[in-house]
C-alpha positions as CSV (number, residue, x, y, z in Angstrom):
1,X,0.0,0.0,0.0
2,X,1.4,3.4,-1.0
3,X,0.2,6.4,0.9
4,X,0.2,9.9,-0.5
5,X,1.0,12.4,2.3
6,X,-0.5,15.2,0.2
7,X,-3.9,13.9,0.9
8,X,-3.5,14.5,4.6
9,X,-2.4,18.2,4.2
10,X,-4.2,21.4,4.0
11,X,-3.9,23.4,0.8
12,X,-1.5,25.7,2.4
13,X,0.7,22.8,3.6
14,X,0.6,21.4,0.1
15,X,1.7,24.7,-1.4
16,X,4.6,25.0,1.1
17,X,5.7,21.4,0.4
18,X,5.6,22.0,-3.3
19,X,7.7,25.1,-2.8
20,X,10.3,23.3,-0.7
21,X,10.5,20.4,-3.2
22,X,11.6,22.9,-5.9
23,X,15.0,22.8,-4.1
24,X,15.1,19.4,-2.3
25,X,14.5,17.5,-5.6
26,X,18.1,18.3,-6.3
27,X,19.3,16.4,-3.2
28,X,20.5,12.9,-3.8
29,X,20.5,10.1,-1.3
30,X,22.8,7.1,-1.0
31,X,21.6,4.4,1.5
32,X,24.3,1.7,2.1
33,X,24.1,-1.4,4.2
34,X,27.1,-1.7,6.4
35,X,27.8,-5.3,7.2
36,X,25.1,-7.1,9.1
37,X,24.4,-4.4,11.7
38,X,24.6,-1.0,10.2
39,X,23.5,1.4,7.5
40,X,24.7,4.7,6.3
41,X,22.6,7.5,4.6
42,X,24.5,10.1,2.6
43,X,22.7,13.2,1.4
44,X,24.4,15.5,-1.0
45,X,23.6,18.2,-3.6
46,X,25.3,20.4,-6.1
47,X,22.5,23.1,-5.8
48,X,23.5,25.8,-3.4
49,X,19.8,26.6,-2.8
50,X,19.2,23.1,-1.6
51,X,22.2,23.1,0.8
52,X,20.3,24.7,3.7
53,X,17.7,21.8,3.7
54,X,20.3,19.1,4.2
55,X,20.6,19.5,8.0
56,X,16.8,19.7,8.4
57,X,16.3,16.5,6.3
58,X,19.0,14.7,8.3
59,X,17.4,15.6,11.6
60,X,14.0,14.5,10.3
61,X,15.4,11.2,9.1
62,X,17.0,10.5,12.4
63,X,13.9,11.4,14.4
64,X,11.6,9.4,12.1
65,X,13.8,6.3,12.2
66,X,14.1,6.4,16.0
67,X,10.3,6.8,16.3
68,X,9.6,4.0,13.8
69,X,12.0,1.6,15.7
70,X,10.3,2.4,19.0
71,X,6.7,2.5,17.7
72,X,6.6,-0.6,15.6
73,X,9.3,-2.8,17.2
74,X,9.7,-1.6,20.8
75,X,13.4,-1.0,20.0
76,X,15.2,1.4,22.4
77,X,18.7,2.9,22.1
78,X,20.3,6.2,21.6
79,X,21.1,8.6,18.8
80,X,24.8,9.5,18.5
81,X,26.1,12.5,16.7
């Protein structure tokens, strides 16, 4: 099942997301499996206008992953920077 997050947003939120995506579409992600126990996510861009979004996206990914591990699997741990 694929869920479209736009269907849960107000028209103003949809407009803001569309505006942000004008820049974030130029961000590329590499997700690598590290052995049996780890993974690495690398975000990069050549667009200077997209650069300010990188730290926000990294923070959102970390928070989302931690929440998902706890909510669905009861996994606890820590976030290391």
